[in-house]
C-alpha positions in Angstrom: -1.8 7.4 7.3 -5.5 7.8 7.6 -7.2 5.4 9.9 -8.9 2.4 8.2 -12.4 3.3 6.8 -11.3 6.9 6.4 -12.9 9.5 4.0 -14.0 8.1 0.9 -14.4 4.4 2.2 -16.7 2.7 -0.4 -19.9 1.1 1.0 -19.7 2.7 4.4 -22.0 5.4 5.5 -20.6 8.5 7.3 -22.4 7.6 10.4 -21.0 4.1 10.4 -17.4 5.5 10.0 -18.1 7.7 13.1 -19.1 4.6 15.0 -15.8 2.8 14.2 -13.2 3.2 16.9 -9.8 4.5 15.7 -7.3 1.5 16.2 -4.2 3.7 16.3 -2.5 6.8 14.9 0.6 6.0 12.7 3.1 8.8 12.2 5.4 8.2 9.3 9.0 9.2 9.6 9.1 10.1 5.8 6.4 11.6 3.5 4.5 9.2 1.1 2.5 9.8 -1.9 -0.4 8.1 -3.7 -0.6 5.1 -1.4 -3.1 2.6 -3.0 -3.2 0.0 -0.2 -1.3 -1.6 2.6 -1.4 -4.8 4.3 0.2 -6.2 7.5 2.7 -9.0 7.1 3.3 -9.2 10.9 2.3 -7.3 14.1 4.8 -4.4 13.2 5.4 -4.4 9.5 3.1 -3.2 6.6 3.8 -3.4 2.9 2.2 -0.7 0.7 1.8 0.0 -3.0 2.5 3.5 -4.0 1.2 4.9 -7.2 4.0 7.7 -7.2 5.8 7.9 -10.4 7.6 11.2 -9.7 10.8 9.6 -8.1 11.0 12.7 -5.9 10.3 10.9 -2.6 12.0 7.5 -3.4 14.3 6.7 -6.3 11.8 4.1 -7.7 8.9 4.6 -10.1 5.7 3.2 -8.2 7.6 1.7 -5.2 6.6 -1.1 -2.9 7.1 0.4 0.6 7.9 -1.2 3.8 6.7 0.4 6.9 8.2 -0.9 10.2 6.4 0.2 13.3 8.0 1.0 16.7 5.5 -1.3 18.5 2.4 -3.2 17.5 -1.0 -1.4 17.5 -2.4 -1.1 20.8 -4.4 2.1 20.7 -1.5 4.4 21.5 0.3 6.4 18.8 3.0 4.7 17.0 5.7 5.8 14.6 6.5 3.9 11.2 9.9 3.9 9.5 9.4 4.0 5.7 11.7 2.5 3.3 11.4 1.5 -0.3 11.9 -2.1 -1.3 11.7 -1.9 -5.1 9.7 -0.6 -8.0 6.6 -2.5 -8.9 7.0 -4.1 -12.3 5.7 -2.2 -15.3 5.7 -4.5 -18.2 3.1 -4.5 -21.0 2.9 -4.4 -24.9 1.2 -1.0 -24.3 3.0 2.1 -23.7 2.1 4.8 -21.3 1.7 5.4 -17.5 0.9 2.4 -15.4 -1.0 2.4 -12.1 -0.2 0.5 -9.0 -3.5 -0.6 -7.4 -2.8 -2.3 -4.1 -1.2 -5.3 -2.2 -2.6 -8.3 -0.4 -0.8 -10.6 1.9 -1.8 -14.2 2.5 -0.2 -15.2 5.8 -1.0 -18.9 5.4 1.4 -19.2 2.4 3.7 -16.0 2.9 2.4 -14.8 -0.4 2.5 -11.0 -1.3 0.4 -10.0 -4.3 0.7 -6.6 -5.9 -1.6 -5.4 -8.5 -0.5 -3.1 -11.4 -2.8 -1.7 -14.1 -1.0 -1.4 -17.6 -1.6 1.7 -19.8 -3.9 2.2 -22.7 -6.1 -0.4 -24.2 -4.2 -2.9 -22.0 -5.8 -1.6 -18.8 -8.7 -4.2 -19.3 -6.5 -6.6 -17.5 -4.9 -6.0 -14.1 -1.5 -7.7 -13.7 -1.0 -9.5 -10.4 2.6 -10.0 -9.4 3.2 -12.7 -6.6 6.2 -12.7 -4.2 7.1 -15.2 -1.5 8.2 -13.6 1.7 10.9 -15.4 3.5 
């Protein structure tokens, strides 16, 4: 996974990126595609929204992925085990290709939010699905 603030980070000048220290390098045990965003849910687990609709890497269309790290980030390299939890919902009156946009985890409430943009003219309103992590 690219380090936070990697290439194409909006709002950050290239020299600012060079000044940021790399927190860690995470090597994944499986390939992933079209990751739109990840958020830590604890010291060793991330949940990530994938916009991959190919079903070639995981059986789900636009999967929510879980990445379990071998240890917490401490500056040393770490391996992440990737698994697919489920397909992000794709419900709309419009037909076509949906787009997974990202995730956000609110630790205080244990709430995970996943954003999905519907196709066609419906794309003016992003749908936010909320899940309670137990």
